C-alpha positions as CSV (number, residue, x, y, z in Angstrom):
1,M,0.0,0.0,0.0
2,G,1.4,3.4,-1.1
3,K,1.1,6.8,0.5
4,R,-2.3,8.3,0.7
5,E,-2.5,12.0,0.0
6,I,-5.1,14.6,-0.8
7,T,-4.9,18.3,-1.8
8,V,-7.6,21.0,-2.0
9,V,-7.8,22.2,-5.6
10,N,-10.9,24.4,-5.5
11,I,-13.0,26.1,-2.8
12,V,-16.4,27.4,-3.7
13,V,-17.7,30.1,-1.3
14,S,-20.6,32.5,-1.1
15,T,-21.0,35.8,0.6
16,S,-23.0,39.0,0.6
17,L,-21.6,42.5,0.4
18,N,-24.9,43.9,1.8
19,H,-25.0,46.5,-1.0
20,D,-26.7,46.7,-4.4
21,I,-24.1,46.5,-7.2
22,P,-24.6,48.3,-10.5
23,L,-23.5,45.5,-12.8
24,E,-23.8,47.5,-16.0
25,K,-21.5,50.2,-14.6
26,M,-19.0,47.6,-13.3
27,N,-18.9,45.8,-16.6
28,A,-18.3,49.1,-18.5
29,M,-15.6,50.4,-16.2
30,L,-13.6,47.2,-15.4
31,S,-11.7,45.2,-18.0
32,N,-11.7,41.8,-16.2
33,T,-15.5,41.4,-16.3
34,E,-18.1,39.7,-18.5
35,Y,-21.8,40.5,-18.2
36,N,-24.6,39.3,-20.5
37,P,-27.9,39.8,-18.6
38,E,-29.9,38.1,-21.4
39,Q,-28.1,34.9,-20.8
40,F,-27.3,35.0,-17.0
41,P,-28.2,37.6,-14.3
42,G,-24.7,37.7,-12.8
43,L,-21.5,39.4,-13.7
44,V,-18.3,37.3,-14.0
45,I,-15.1,38.9,-12.6
46,R,-11.8,37.2,-13.2
47,I,-9.0,37.8,-10.7
48,K,-5.4,37.1,-11.9
49,E,-3.8,36.6,-8.5
50,P,-5.0,34.5,-6.8
51,K,-6.4,32.9,-9.9
52,T,-10.1,33.0,-9.1
53,S,-13.5,33.9,-10.7
54,A,-16.5,35.3,-9.0
55,L,-20.1,35.7,-9.9
56,I,-21.5,39.0,-8.6
57,F,-25.2,39.7,-8.6
58,G,-27.0,43.0,-8.4
59,S,-28.2,42.2,-4.9
60,G,-24.6,42.1,-3.7
61,K,-24.4,38.3,-3.4
62,V,-21.1,36.9,-4.6
63,V,-20.0,33.3,-5.4
64,C,-16.3,32.9,-5.7
65,T,-14.5,29.8,-7.1
66,G,-11.0,28.7,-7.9
67,A,-9.1,29.4,-4.7
68,R,-7.1,26.6,-3.1
69,S,-7.1,28.0,0.5
70,M,-9.2,30.2,2.6
71,D,-6.5,32.9,2.6
72,K,-6.8,33.0,-1.2
73,V,-10.6,33.2,-0.9
74,E,-10.3,36.2,1.5
75,E,-7.7,37.9,-0.8
76,S,-10.0,37.5,-3.8
77,I,-13.0,39.0,-1.9
78,R,-10.8,41.9,-0.8
79,K,-9.8,42.5,-4.5
80,I,-13.5,42.5,-5.5
81,I,-14.2,45.1,-2.9
82,K,-11.3,47.2,-4.2
83,S,-12.6,46.9,-7.7
84,L,-16.0,48.2,-6.5
85,E,-14.3,51.1,-4.8
86,K,-12.8,52.1,-8.2
87,I,-16.4,52.6,-9.5
88,G,-17.6,54.5,-6.4
89,I,-19.1,51.7,-4.3
90,K,-17.9,51.6,-0.7
91,I,-18.4,48.3,1.1
92,T,-18.2,49.0,4.8
93,I,-18.8,45.5,6.2
94,K,-16.4,42.6,6.5
95,P,-18.3,40.0,4.4
96,E,-19.2,36.7,6.1
97,I,-17.8,34.0,3.9
98,K,-19.6,30.6,3.7
99,I,-18.0,27.5,2.2
100,Q,-20.4,25.8,-0.2
101,N,-18.1,23.1,-1.5
102,I,-14.5,21.9,-1.4
103,V,-13.0,19.9,-4.3
104,A,-9.8,17.9,-3.5
105,S,-7.7,15.4,-5.5
106,G,-5.2,12.9,-4.5
107,T,-4.5,9.2,-4.2
108,V,-5.5,6.3,-1.9
109,G,-2.1,4.7,-2.5
110,M,-3.3,1.5,-4.1
111,D,-4.7,0.3,-7.4
112,L,-8.5,-0.2,-7.4
113,N,-10.6,-2.8,-9.1
114,L,-13.6,-0.6,-10.1
115,N,-15.7,-3.5,-11.2
116,T,-15.4,-5.2,-7.8
117,L,-16.0,-1.9,-6.0
118,A,-19.2,-1.3,-8.1
119,M,-20.5,-4.6,-6.9
120,K,-19.4,-4.5,-3.3
121,L,-19.9,-0.9,-2.2
122,N,-23.2,0.8,-1.8
123,N,-24.1,4.1,-3.5
124,T,-21.9,3.7,-6.6
125,E,-22.3,4.5,-10.2
126,Y,-20.0,2.9,-12.7
127,E,-20.4,2.9,-16.5
128,P,-16.9,2.3,-18.0
129,E,-18.2,2.8,-21.5
130,Q,-19.3,6.3,-20.6
131,F,-16.5,7.4,-18.2
132,P,-13.4,5.6,-16.7
133,G,-14.1,6.6,-13.1
134,L,-16.5,5.2,-10.5
135,V,-18.7,7.6,-8.6
136,Y,-19.0,6.7,-4.9
137,K,-21.3,8.6,-2.6
138,L,-19.9,8.3,1.0
139,I,-22.8,8.7,3.5
140,D,-21.5,7.8,6.9
141,G,-22.9,9.6,9.9
142,Q,-21.5,13.1,10.0
143,I,-19.3,12.5,6.8
144,K,-20.9,13.2,3.4
145,A,-18.7,13.3,0.3
146,T,-18.7,12.2,-3.3
147,F,-15.6,10.5,-4.7
148,L,-14.6,9.8,-8.2
149,L,-12.3,6.8,-8.0
150,F,-10.0,5.7,-10.8
151,S,-8.3,2.3,-11.2
152,N,-4.8,3.7,-10.6
153,G,-5.9,4.8,-7.1
154,K,-6.3,8.5,-8.0
155,V,-9.4,10.1,-6.4
156,V,-11.3,13.4,-6.6
157,C,-13.4,14.3,-3.6
158,T,-16.3,16.8,-3.6
159,G,-19.1,17.8,-1.3
160,T,-17.2,18.6,1.8
161,K,-17.1,22.0,3.6
162,S,-13.7,22.0,5.3
163,E,-10.2,20.6,4.9
164,E,-10.7,18.5,8.0
165,E,-13.9,17.0,6.4
166,V,-11.9,16.2,3.3
167,N,-9.3,14.3,5.4
168,R,-12.0,12.4,7.4
169,A,-13.8,11.5,4.2
170,L,-10.6,10.1,2.7
171,D,-9.8,8.1,5.9
172,R,-13.3,6.6,5.8
173,L,-13.1,5.9,2.1
174,I,-9.8,4.0,2.6
175,E,-11.4,2.0,5.6
176,N,-14.3,1.1,3.3
177,L,-11.9,0.0,0.5
178,K,-10.0,-2.2,2.9
179,K,-13.2,-3.8,4.2
180,V,-14.3,-4.5,0.6
181,A,-10.9,-5.9,-0.3
182,S,-11.0,-8.4,2.6
183,K,-14.5,-9.6,1.7
184,K,-14.9,-12.7,-0.5
185,V,-17.5,-12.5,-3.3
């Protein structure tokens, strides 16, 4: 058995700036924005460093994606607030940031027989003709996560709300994989 490891690759958060945002004005005055209200009611702002994107709605609600740490999330939100100051909007609150989802990728440190796992684990979806990964929904008391498992032992984890949850979910996944490996068909 090799080394297990997992790394956060994307944190999706939401917040509210408690202020109406003039999206048309923002789009006209800032170069790193896209706004097409006929297709979608939110404005997209892309931040170069840290490399993130955010959806900003007229109500002041913001959804930010792409950061790999909470420090980077906070830095991105600060940069959005600075951008708003450039167009005359002063945000006076410190926005309360709520994690919606964390995506992490890594390895369980062993090769996986996805056909066997599809038969022995509950809550799986596996259609190798469609996609080479097995989807496994881990529902275990307090821990809820969805894993994509690949035969080389690589995994993607989504649906968690903290780095600690990611690690607990990976530990539980590995426990479940070991249980299944020891069961005879």
